[in-house]
C-alpha positions as CSV (number, residue, x, y, z in Angstrom):
1,M,-6.9,40.6,-19.2
2,I,-5.2,38.3,-16.3
3,S,-7.3,36.7,-13.9
4,V,-7.0,37.0,-10.2
5,G,-6.5,33.2,-9.9
6,T,-3.3,33.4,-12.3
7,V,-1.9,36.3,-10.3
8,L,-2.4,34.5,-7.1
9,Q,-0.7,31.4,-8.7
10,K,2.3,33.5,-9.9
11,V,2.9,34.9,-6.0
12,G,2.4,31.4,-4.6
13,L,-0.8,32.5,-2.5
14,Y,-3.6,30.3,-4.5
15,R,-3.4,27.1,-3.0
16,P,-3.0,28.6,0.6
17,L,-6.1,30.8,0.0
18,A,-7.9,28.2,-1.5
19,R,-7.2,25.9,1.6
20,L,-8.0,28.7,4.0
21,R,-11.3,29.3,2.3
22,R,-12.2,25.3,2.6
23,D,-11.2,25.0,6.1
24,W,-13.4,28.2,6.9
25,F,-16.6,27.1,5.4
26,D,-16.4,23.4,5.8
27,A,-17.6,22.3,9.4
28,G,-16.4,18.8,8.9
29,R,-12.7,20.1,8.0
30,R,-12.7,22.5,11.2
31,A,-13.7,19.5,13.4
32,K,-10.9,17.2,11.9
33,R,-8.6,20.0,12.3
34,A,-9.4,20.2,16.1
35,E,-8.8,16.6,16.3
36,V,-5.4,16.7,15.0
37,V,-4.7,19.9,17.0
38,A,-5.5,17.9,20.3
39,D,-3.4,15.1,19.2
40,L,-0.4,17.4,18.4
41,N,-0.8,18.8,22.0
42,L,-0.9,15.3,23.5
43,T,1.9,14.3,21.6
44,R,4.1,17.4,23.1
45,R,3.1,16.3,26.5
46,Q,4.1,12.4,25.8
47,A,7.6,12.8,23.9
48,A,8.6,16.6,23.2
49,G,10.9,16.4,26.6
50,W,13.1,13.5,25.8
51,A,12.9,14.0,21.9
52,H,14.8,17.4,22.0
53,E,17.4,15.8,23.9
54,I,18.2,13.7,20.9
55,R,20.2,15.7,18.3
56,P,23.0,14.6,15.8
57,A,26.5,14.5,16.7
58,A,28.4,17.9,16.3
59,K,29.7,16.7,13.1
60,S,26.9,15.2,11.2
61,K,27.5,12.3,9.1
62,G,25.3,13.9,6.5
63,S,21.5,14.5,5.7
64,Y,18.9,11.7,5.5
65,G,15.7,12.5,3.4
66,I,12.2,12.0,4.8
67,L,9.3,12.4,2.3
68,S,6.4,13.6,4.4
69,F,3.6,14.6,2.1
70,T,0.9,14.1,4.9
71,D,-0.8,15.8,7.6
72,L,-2.1,12.3,9.1
73,P,-0.8,12.0,12.7
74,L,0.0,8.3,12.2
75,H,2.6,8.8,9.4
76,A,4.0,12.4,10.8
77,K,4.7,10.6,14.1
78,F,6.4,7.5,12.6
79,Q,8.3,9.7,10.3
80,C,9.5,11.6,13.6
81,L,10.2,8.4,15.1
82,A,12.5,7.6,12.1
83,G,14.0,10.9,12.3
84,K,14.9,10.3,16.1
85,I,16.7,7.1,15.0
86,M,18.7,9.0,12.1
87,Q,19.8,11.7,15.1
88,L,20.8,8.7,17.2
89,H,23.0,7.3,14.6
90,G,24.7,10.8,13.6
91,Y,22.5,12.1,10.7
92,S,20.3,15.1,10.2
93,P,16.9,14.4,9.0
94,L,15.8,16.5,6.3
95,V,11.9,16.7,5.5
96,L,10.4,17.4,2.3
97,T,6.7,18.3,2.7
98,Y,3.8,20.7,1.0
99,T,3.5,24.2,2.4
100,G,-0.1,23.6,3.4
101,F,0.7,20.6,5.4
102,R,1.2,22.8,8.6
103,L,0.1,20.4,11.3
104,G,2.5,17.9,9.8
105,K,5.2,20.5,10.2
106,Q,4.2,21.2,13.7
107,Y,4.7,17.4,14.8
108,F,8.5,17.8,13.4
109,K,9.0,20.9,15.4
110,A,7.6,19.5,18.5
111,L,9.7,16.5,18.2
112,G,13.0,18.3,17.5
113,I,13.4,17.9,13.7
114,P,13.9,21.6,12.5
115,D,15.0,21.0,8.9
116,V,11.8,21.2,6.8
117,L,11.6,22.1,3.3
118,D,8.4,22.9,1.1
119,W,8.4,20.8,-2.0
120,D,6.1,23.7,-3.6
121,D,9.2,26.0,-3.7
122,Y,11.0,23.5,-6.1
123,T,7.7,23.1,-8.5
124,P,6.2,26.4,-8.9
125,E,3.0,26.8,-11.0
126,Q,4.8,29.0,-13.4
127,G,8.4,29.5,-14.6
128,P,10.8,27.4,-16.9
129,E,10.5,24.1,-15.5
130,S,6.8,24.0,-15.5
131,D,6.9,25.2,-19.3
132,L,9.3,22.6,-20.1
133,A,7.2,20.0,-18.5
134,R,4.3,21.4,-20.5
135,Q,5.9,21.1,-23.6
136,E,7.0,17.4,-22.8
137,V,3.4,16.5,-22.1
138,S,2.4,17.8,-25.6
139,R,5.0,16.0,-27.2
140,L,4.6,12.7,-25.4
141,T,0.7,12.5,-25.4
142,D,0.6,12.6,-29.1
143,S,1.6,9.0,-29.4
144,I,-0.9,7.9,-26.3
145,H,-3.8,5.8,-27.7
146,S,-4.4,3.2,-24.9
147,I,-3.8,2.6,-21.4
148,S,-0.5,0.5,-22.1
149,D,0.6,3.7,-24.1
150,A,-0.1,5.8,-21.0
151,L,1.4,3.5,-18.6
152,S,4.7,3.3,-20.8
153,V,5.6,7.2,-21.0
154,R,8.9,7.9,-19.6
155,F,10.9,11.1,-18.7
156,H,14.6,10.8,-17.8
157,E,13.9,7.1,-17.2
158,V,11.3,7.7,-14.6
159,N,7.9,5.9,-15.1
160,V,6.1,9.1,-15.0
161,G,3.2,7.8,-17.1
162,K,2.5,5.2,-14.4
163,H,2.7,7.8,-11.7
164,A,0.0,9.9,-13.6
165,L,-2.3,7.0,-14.2
166,S,-2.2,6.1,-10.6
167,V,-3.1,9.6,-9.5
168,T,-5.9,9.8,-12.2
169,C,-7.5,6.6,-11.0
170,R,-7.4,7.7,-7.3
171,R,-8.7,10.9,-8.2
172,R,-11.8,9.2,-10.2
173,V,-12.2,6.5,-7.9
174,E,-12.3,3.9,-10.8
175,G,-9.7,1.4,-12.0
176,R,-10.6,1.2,-15.6
177,L,-10.1,4.5,-17.5
178,D,-11.1,5.4,-20.9
179,I,-8.2,7.1,-22.3
180,S,-10.5,8.3,-25.3
181,D,-12.6,10.2,-22.8
182,P,-11.7,14.0,-22.9
183,E,-11.9,14.3,-19.2
184,V,-9.7,11.3,-18.2
185,M,-7.2,12.6,-20.8
186,A,-7.2,16.1,-19.6
187,L,-6.7,14.8,-16.0
188,Y,-4.0,12.4,-16.8
189,N,-2.3,15.2,-18.7
190,K,-2.4,17.6,-15.6
191,H,-0.9,14.8,-13.5
192,L,1.7,14.1,-16.4
193,H,2.8,17.5,-16.2
194,R,3.3,17.3,-12.5
195,A,5.1,14.1,-12.6
196,I,7.7,15.4,-15.3
197,Q,8.0,18.8,-13.3
198,G,8.7,16.7,-10.3
199,V,11.7,14.9,-11.9
200,L,13.2,18.2,-12.9
201,A,12.6,19.5,-9.4
202,A,14.1,16.3,-8.0
203,E,17.2,16.2,-10.2
204,R,17.7,20.0,-9.1
205,F,17.2,19.0,-5.3
206,F,19.5,16.4,-5.4
207,D,21.9,18.4,-7.0
208,A,21.8,20.9,-4.1
209,H,21.5,18.0,-1.3
210,A,23.8,15.0,-1.0
211,L,21.4,12.6,0.7
212,R,22.7,9.7,2.5
213,G,19.5,8.0,2.2
214,L,15.7,8.6,1.9
215,L,12.6,7.4,3.6
216,V,9.6,7.1,1.2
217,R,6.1,5.9,1.1
218,D,3.4,5.8,-1.7
219,V,6.0,5.6,-4.5
220,G,3.5,5.3,-7.2
221,Y,2.2,8.7,-6.6
222,I,3.2,12.3,-7.3
223,P,5.6,13.8,-6.4
224,N,6.8,10.7,-4.3
225,G,7.3,8.6,-7.2
226,S,9.3,11.0,-9.3
227,I,11.6,11.8,-6.4
228,F,11.7,8.3,-5.3
229,E,13.2,6.9,-9.0
230,V,15.4,9.9,-9.5
231,A,17.0,8.9,-6.0
232,L,17.5,5.3,-7.1
233,R,19.0,6.7,-10.4
234,R,21.5,8.8,-8.3
235,G,22.2,5.4,-6.2
236,I,20.8,7.0,-3.0
237,D,19.7,4.3,-0.7
238,C,15.8,4.5,-0.4
239,T,13.9,2.8,2.3
240,F,10.1,2.3,1.7
241,Y,7.8,2.1,4.9
242,E,4.1,1.3,5.2
243,Q,1.9,0.2,8.0
244,G,1.7,-3.4,8.4
245,Q,-1.2,-5.8,8.3
246,R,-0.9,-6.7,12.2
247,R,-1.7,-4.3,14.6
248,G,1.3,-2.1,15.8
249,T,3.5,-3.2,13.0
250,W,5.2,-1.9,10.0
251,I,6.7,-3.1,6.6
252,L,10.2,-1.7,5.8
253,K,12.0,-2.5,2.5
254,R,15.4,-1.3,1.2
255,Y,15.3,-0.3,-2.7
256,N,17.6,0.1,-5.3
257,R,17.3,0.2,-9.2
258,A,17.3,-3.7,-9.4
259,N,14.2,-4.3,-7.0
260,F,12.2,-1.1,-7.1
261,G,9.4,-2.8,-9.1
262,Q,8.8,-5.5,-6.4
263,H,6.2,-5.2,-3.9
264,Y,6.9,-4.0,-0.3
265,F,5.4,-7.3,0.9
266,S,7.7,-9.5,-1.1
267,L,10.7,-11.3,0.2
268,S,14.0,-10.7,-1.3
269,N,16.0,-13.6,-2.9
270,D,18.3,-13.8,0.1
271,T,15.4,-13.7,2.6
272,W,13.5,-16.4,0.7
273,E,16.4,-18.7,0.6
274,K,16.8,-18.5,4.3
275,V,13.0,-19.1,4.6
276,R,12.8,-21.9,2.0
277,T,15.7,-23.8,3.6
278,G,15.5,-23.1,7.2
279,P,14.2,-25.4,10.1
280,W,10.4,-26.1,10.1
281,T,8.8,-27.5,13.1
282,E,5.4,-28.1,14.7
283,E,5.9,-24.8,16.5
284,H,6.3,-22.9,13.2
285,E,3.1,-24.8,11.8
286,K,1.2,-23.7,15.1
287,R,2.4,-20.3,14.5
288,V,1.0,-20.0,11.1
289,E,-2.5,-21.0,12.5
290,A,-2.3,-18.3,15.0
291,E,-1.3,-15.6,12.5
292,F,-4.4,-16.8,10.3
293,A,-6.7,-16.7,13.6
294,G,-5.2,-13.2,14.5
295,R,-6.1,-12.1,10.8
296,Y,-9.7,-13.7,10.3
297,R,-11.4,-14.0,13.8
298,V,-14.5,-12.0,14.0
299,D,-13.5,-9.9,16.8
300,S,-9.8,-9.7,15.6
301,T,-7.7,-6.6,17.1
302,D,-5.0,-7.9,15.3
303,D,-5.8,-6.9,11.6
304,T,-4.8,-3.3,11.0
305,R,-7.6,-2.9,8.6
306,R,-10.1,-5.0,10.5
307,L,-11.9,-6.2,7.5
308,Q,-13.8,-8.9,9.2
309,T,-15.6,-6.2,11.4
310,G,-19.6,-7.0,11.4
311,K,-19.1,-10.3,9.3
312,K,-20.0,-13.7,10.7
313,L,-18.3,-17.3,10.7
314,K,-20.5,-19.7,9.0
315,S,-20.5,-23.4,7.9
316,P,-19.7,-24.6,4.5
317,D,-23.4,-25.6,4.0
318,E,-24.6,-22.0,5.1
319,V,-22.2,-20.5,2.7
320,R,-23.2,-22.8,-0.1
321,Q,-26.8,-21.8,0.6
322,Q,-26.4,-18.4,1.0
323,L,-24.4,-17.9,-2.5
324,G,-26.6,-20.5,-4.2
325,L,-23.8,-22.8,-5.1
326,D,-24.2,-26.0,-6.8
327,S,-22.9,-28.7,-4.4
328,N,-21.9,-31.0,-7.1
329,K,-19.3,-28.7,-8.3
330,K,-15.9,-27.4,-7.2
331,T,-15.7,-23.8,-6.4
332,A,-13.4,-21.0,-7.5
333,V,-13.4,-17.4,-6.2
334,I,-12.1,-14.5,-8.3
335,F,-10.7,-12.0,-5.4
336,S,-11.1,-8.5,-6.8
337,H,-8.5,-5.8,-5.8
338,V,-9.2,-2.1,-4.9
339,S,-8.6,-1.3,-8.4
340,W,-8.4,2.5,-8.1
341,D,-5.9,2.8,-5.0
342,G,-2.2,2.1,-5.8
343,A,-3.3,0.5,-9.3
344,F,0.4,0.7,-10.9
345,F,2.7,0.9,-8.0
346,F,4.5,-2.5,-8.0
347,G,4.9,-5.7,-10.4
348,S,3.2,-6.1,-13.5
349,C,-0.5,-7.5,-14.8
350,L,-1.2,-9.7,-17.7
351,F,-4.1,-7.1,-18.4
352,N,-4.4,-3.5,-18.6
353,D,-5.2,-2.9,-14.8
354,F,-7.0,-4.6,-12.2
355,E,-10.5,-3.9,-13.5
356,D,-9.3,-4.9,-17.1
357,W,-8.4,-8.4,-15.6
358,L,-11.6,-8.6,-13.4
359,Y,-13.9,-7.7,-16.3
360,Q,-12.2,-10.1,-18.8
361,T,-11.9,-13.0,-16.2
362,V,-15.6,-12.8,-15.2
363,K,-16.7,-12.3,-18.8
364,H,-14.6,-15.5,-19.7
365,V,-15.8,-17.6,-16.9
366,A,-19.5,-16.6,-17.5
367,E,-19.3,-17.7,-21.2
368,R,-16.9,-20.5,-21.3
369,C,-16.4,-22.2,-17.7
370,P,-19.7,-23.6,-16.2
371,E,-17.8,-26.5,-14.9
372,L,-17.1,-25.0,-11.6
373,N,-19.0,-22.4,-9.2
374,W,-17.4,-19.0,-9.8
375,I,-17.8,-16.6,-6.9
376,V,-16.8,-12.8,-7.7
377,K,-15.6,-11.4,-4.3
378,L,-15.2,-7.8,-4.2
379,H,-12.7,-6.5,-1.6
380,P,-14.1,-5.8,1.8
381,F,-11.7,-2.7,2.0
382,N,-14.1,-1.3,-0.4
383,V,-16.2,-0.3,2.8
384,F,-13.9,1.8,4.3
385,K,-12.3,3.3,1.1
386,L,-15.7,4.3,-0.2
387,Q,-16.9,5.6,3.1
388,R,-13.8,7.8,3.1
389,E,-14.3,8.9,-0.5
390,S,-18.1,9.5,0.1
391,K,-19.0,7.0,-2.5
392,K,-22.1,4.6,-2.5
393,E,-20.9,1.7,-4.8
394,E,-17.9,-0.3,-5.9
395,S,-16.3,0.8,-9.1
396,E,-16.4,-2.9,-9.7
397,M,-20.2,-3.1,-10.0
398,R,-20.3,-0.1,-12.5
399,L,-17.6,-2.3,-14.4
400,L,-19.6,-5.4,-14.0
401,R,-23.0,-4.2,-14.7
402,P,-23.0,-4.9,-18.5
403,L,-22.3,-8.6,-17.7
404,M,-25.6,-8.6,-15.8
405,P,-27.5,-10.8,-15.3
406,L,-24.7,-13.3,-14.4
407,P,-25.4,-16.9,-15.3
408,D,-26.4,-19.2,-12.5
409,H,-22.6,-20.6,-12.2
410,V,-21.3,-17.1,-11.4
411,R,-22.0,-15.4,-8.0
412,L,-21.3,-12.2,-6.7
413,M,-20.3,-11.5,-3.1
414,R,-20.3,-7.6,-2.5
415,S,-17.9,-5.8,-0.1
416,D,-20.3,-5.5,2.7
417,T,-21.1,-9.1,2.8
418,D,-21.9,-10.7,6.2
419,I,-19.8,-14.0,5.2
420,N,-16.2,-13.9,7.2
421,T,-13.6,-14.7,4.8
422,Q,-12.4,-17.4,6.8
423,S,-15.8,-19.3,6.0
424,L,-14.6,-19.6,2.7
425,F,-11.6,-21.5,3.2
426,P,-13.3,-25.1,3.5
427,V,-15.5,-24.2,0.5
428,V,-12.9,-23.0,-1.9
429,D,-11.2,-25.1,-4.4
430,Y,-9.3,-22.4,-6.5
431,A,-8.5,-18.7,-5.8
432,L,-7.7,-16.1,-8.6
433,T,-5.9,-12.9,-8.1
434,V,-3.5,-10.5,-9.7
435,N,-1.2,-10.4,-6.8
436,G,-3.3,-10.0,-3.7
437,T,-2.8,-11.7,-0.4
438,V,-5.2,-14.2,-1.0
439,G,-2.8,-15.7,-3.4
440,M,-0.4,-16.5,-0.9
441,E,-3.0,-17.5,1.8
442,F,-5.1,-20.0,0.2
443,P,-2.2,-22.2,-1.1
444,C,-1.3,-22.8,2.7
445,Y,-4.3,-25.1,2.6
446,G,-3.6,-26.7,-0.4
447,V,-5.8,-24.7,-2.7
448,P,-4.0,-23.6,-6.1
449,A,-4.0,-19.9,-6.7
450,V,-3.8,-18.7,-10.3
451,L,-2.0,-15.5,-10.6
452,A,-2.7,-12.9,-13.3
453,G,0.5,-10.7,-12.2
454,T,3.9,-10.6,-10.6
455,G,5.9,-8.5,-8.1
456,R,4.8,-10.3,-4.9
457,Y,5.1,-13.9,-4.5
458,D,5.3,-15.4,-7.8
459,G,8.2,-17.8,-8.5
460,K,7.9,-19.3,-5.2
461,G,6.9,-22.7,-6.2
462,F,3.2,-22.4,-4.8
463,T,1.1,-20.6,-7.4
464,I,0.0,-21.1,-10.9
465,E,1.7,-18.4,-13.0
466,P,0.3,-18.4,-16.9
467,S,2.6,-16.0,-18.8
468,T,0.3,-14.7,-21.4
469,Q,-3.5,-13.8,-21.5
470,Q,-4.1,-16.8,-23.7
471,D,-2.3,-19.1,-21.1
472,Y,-4.4,-17.6,-18.6
473,F,-7.6,-18.1,-20.2
474,R,-6.6,-21.9,-21.0
475,V,-5.9,-22.3,-17.4
476,L,-9.4,-20.9,-16.4
477,E,-10.9,-23.3,-18.8
478,N,-9.3,-26.4,-17.4
479,L,-9.2,-25.4,-13.8
480,H,-11.8,-28.0,-12.7
481,T,-9.2,-30.6,-13.8
482,V,-6.3,-29.2,-11.5
483,P,-5.6,-31.0,-8.2
484,R,-5.0,-29.8,-4.7
485,L,-1.3,-28.6,-4.2
486,S,1.3,-31.2,-3.2
487,R,2.7,-31.4,0.5
488,E,5.7,-29.7,-0.8
489,A,3.9,-26.8,-2.3
490,V,1.9,-26.4,0.8
491,N,5.1,-26.3,3.0
492,L,6.5,-23.7,0.7
493,A,3.5,-21.7,1.1
494,R,3.3,-21.7,4.7
495,R,7.0,-20.9,5.1
496,H,6.5,-17.9,2.7
497,Y,3.1,-17.0,4.6
498,L,4.7,-17.1,8.3
499,A,7.6,-14.9,6.8
500,V,5.4,-12.2,5.2
501,A,2.6,-12.4,8.0
502,H,5.1,-12.3,11.0
503,D,8.7,-11.7,10.4
504,R,8.5,-8.9,7.9
505,Q,5.9,-7.0,10.1
506,F,8.4,-5.1,12.3
507,S,7.0,-4.0,15.7
508,L,7.9,-0.6,17.4
509,E,5.4,-1.1,20.0
510,D,7.9,-1.1,22.9
511,V,8.4,2.6,22.0
512,A,5.5,3.4,20.1
513,E,1.8,1.8,20.6
514,V,-0.5,2.1,17.5
515,E,-4.0,2.3,18.2
516,L,-6.8,1.2,15.7
517,K,-10.4,1.7,15.4
518,R,-12.8,-0.4,13.4
519,M,-13.9,0.4,9.8
520,N,-17.1,1.8,11.0
521,E,-15.5,3.9,13.6
522,A,-12.9,5.4,11.2
523,Q,-14.2,8.9,10.4
524,S,-11.3,11.0,11.3
525,D,-7.8,11.7,10.5
526,V,-6.9,10.2,14.0
527,H,-8.8,6.9,13.7
528,D,-5.4,5.1,13.3
529,N,-3.0,6.7,15.3
530,L,0.5,6.2,17.2
531,H,1.3,7.1,21.0
532,F,4.9,7.5,22.0
533,M,5.3,5.0,25.2
534,T,8.9,5.7,26.1
535,K,9.5,8.5,29.0
536,S,13.1,9.3,28.3
537,R,15.8,9.7,25.8
538,D,17.7,6.7,27.1
539,G,14.4,4.7,27.4
540,F,13.9,5.3,23.5
541,A,17.6,4.9,22.4
542,K,17.9,1.6,24.3
543,A,14.7,0.1,23.2
544,A,15.2,-3.3,21.4
545,S,13.2,-2.1,18.3
546,V,15.1,1.1,18.0
547,E,18.5,-0.4,18.2
548,R,17.3,-3.2,15.7
549,L,16.0,-0.6,13.4
550,G,18.9,1.5,13.6
551,K,21.4,-1.1,12.8
552,W,19.2,-2.4,9.9
553,L,19.1,1.2,8.5
554,F,22.7,2.3,8.9
555,D,25.0,-0.9,9.5
556,S,23.4,-3.3,7.1
557,T,22.6,-3.8,3.4
558,A,20.1,-6.4,3.8
559,T,16.9,-5.6,1.9
560,D,14.3,-6.7,4.5
561,I,14.3,-6.2,8.2
562,L,12.8,-9.4,9.8
563,E,11.0,-9.7,13.3
564,P,12.1,-12.6,15.5
565,I,9.6,-15.3,16.4
566,D,8.8,-15.6,19.9
567,F,7.5,-19.1,20.4
568,R,7.0,-18.6,24.1
569,A,4.1,-16.2,23.4
570,G,2.1,-19.3,21.9
571,P,-0.8,-19.2,19.4
572,T,-4.0,-17.7,19.7
573,S,-5.7,-20.6,18.0
574,P,-4.3,-24.1,16.9
575,D,-7.3,-25.1,15.0
576,R,-6.9,-25.5,11.3
577,F,-9.8,-23.9,8.9
């Protein structure tokens, strides 16, 4: 007997009705929806008038795709802004989203972007492509016996295994998966099916739509990853965007088949050559200090994620006393990642995943490296992430518990520590990461950083980069003998940091101001938001940021768009840590 659920799936009503049921019975969801509706109405008042005056020319240059699998106002409005720039340059934006993202669709309608397609129509629950994807899952998973096997699964040259594993980590809110666990494997298979079906659907979509370019985000998840990689294979120009780390900024990077594994914060070879060989003055040094101050100051309004909210600046002696560090030893910090969010998007890792790296590193230094103080620092963004996921404890704590109690030379800093990260700079002698931001920050002050991965800033001349796990462990055992970085390496690190922390953070605040709330205030879908500041079509079209972004998108082949430094603005703090 066929179930009601199966019938609803066949006619495409299962997901909409399930979503309607959740909205009807969940007061919290209704409240969030009301906030977004209010923001949508505000956006109409702010921008609908002039936005509808911007249309592509009568003879369009072609379609430019926007992947918009979101209902969050911040991203929907940024995508609308990008769509208006496409129209100014004679292109017709074509949006791909889900049927259920009704609010997101209304932002596009409100701002005069009419062509919105439902990705669900290309990936029905039942049908020949779904059946083929199911057969492929059955065939491919017979050979999966480890995380490495799961990661390496490819279909039509697309990294579907990596996408499926990323979503599985995200859903389980854990970074170290046991592939022998039937529940884990069932979830992985489910997402592998979606990823493979997404590849087939993307191929069919691009057969029907000759896109001139594609705006993307979250390229390691599903269906974004499948669509992104098929587009690259078809030679379609893909532009990745994400919110910057500095308030009011955005990171944009152009991708092709050669660089798609590079982190979006990375510098292209051409950009790095300009940065490495360009002029460097005392004004640049002051700007580096200003960027650090803006990121780590306790009351900072510059840091997008507000990671230092509620934390205190402490003296080196206070830090050592609070953590129980041996003052006769040097100190190394193992900086953990948020291991389950975007775990396999970019670059490579010497270990299976972020948590495998963390576990093996802590285990090794606990057993073999007593010459140093070791601090295991859990990522502060866990506070916000766990709050959003309604979780009480970092997944890293579950991971490390079998190693506890840790020996006296290994100390733990939880994500909710009251120690501001800036307080660590005069205390730390070595930093360890896979490819986190700290690996490019601490070298700016002569602190060697050991990397267990690639894809972001490796190969630039200021980091220690073991090529194998054995080399990595050998480095850890002898780390206490490694001297501080040379002046030349520090200069490279500071040049690189300024390029990433400032130049790569593209501001659009002359037309669209970003509003941020602190982590403890971030309870709703509008906790980060974007408000249109321009009042007219010409005001938008002639804004400096809009002109620069349009030229980069449509008149350039440069991989990175760079923000010029205005030295007249001056640093906020010239003091070094």
